C-alpha positions in Angstrom: -49.6 -74.5 99.1 -51.0 -71.5 100.8 -49.0 -69.7 103.5 -50.5 -70.3 107.0 -50.9 -67.1 109.0 -50.2 -69.0 112.2 -46.5 -68.6 111.4 -46.2 -65.1 109.8 -42.9 -63.6 108.6 -41.7 -60.8 111.0 -38.9 -58.3 111.0 -36.7 -57.8 114.0 -35.2 -54.3 114.1 -32.2 -53.3 116.3 -32.9 -51.1 119.3 -29.5 -49.4 118.9 -30.9 -47.2 116.1 -28.5 -48.7 113.4 -31.4 -49.8 111.2 -30.2 -53.4 111.0 -32.9 -56.0 110.7 -33.3 -59.7 110.8 -36.2 -61.6 109.2 -37.7 -64.7 110.8 -41.0 -66.5 111.4 -42.8 -66.9 114.7 -45.6 -69.0 116.0 -48.5 -66.6 116.8 -50.1 -69.2 119.1 -47.1 -69.5 121.4 -46.0 -65.8 121.1 -49.1 -63.6 120.7 -47.3 -60.3 121.8 -44.3 -58.7 120.1 -41.1 -60.7 120.1 -37.9 -59.4 121.7 -34.6 -61.3 121.1 -31.0 -60.5 121.9 -29.0 -60.9 118.7 -25.8 -59.6 117.2 -25.8 -56.2 115.4 -22.9 -56.1 113.0 -23.2 -52.3 112.6 -22.9 -51.7 116.3 -20.5 -54.7 116.6 -22.2 -56.1 119.8 -25.2 -58.0 121.0 -28.3 -55.9 121.4 -32.1 -56.3 121.8 -34.0 -56.7 118.6 -37.8 -55.9 118.7 -40.5 -57.2 116.4 -41.8 -54.5 114.1 -45.1 -54.6 112.2 
């Protein structure tokens, strides 16, 4: 089974500058631009914005 590039694996990096990342998949058809999610950063110990990095 080949991996479909419609759902690529992306890294979400914290905007706090802590260097913490989450790894997830996204649907490129529904979200063509970079993803921004509010998630918990355990280094900063609070919820912050995580931006997709390429």
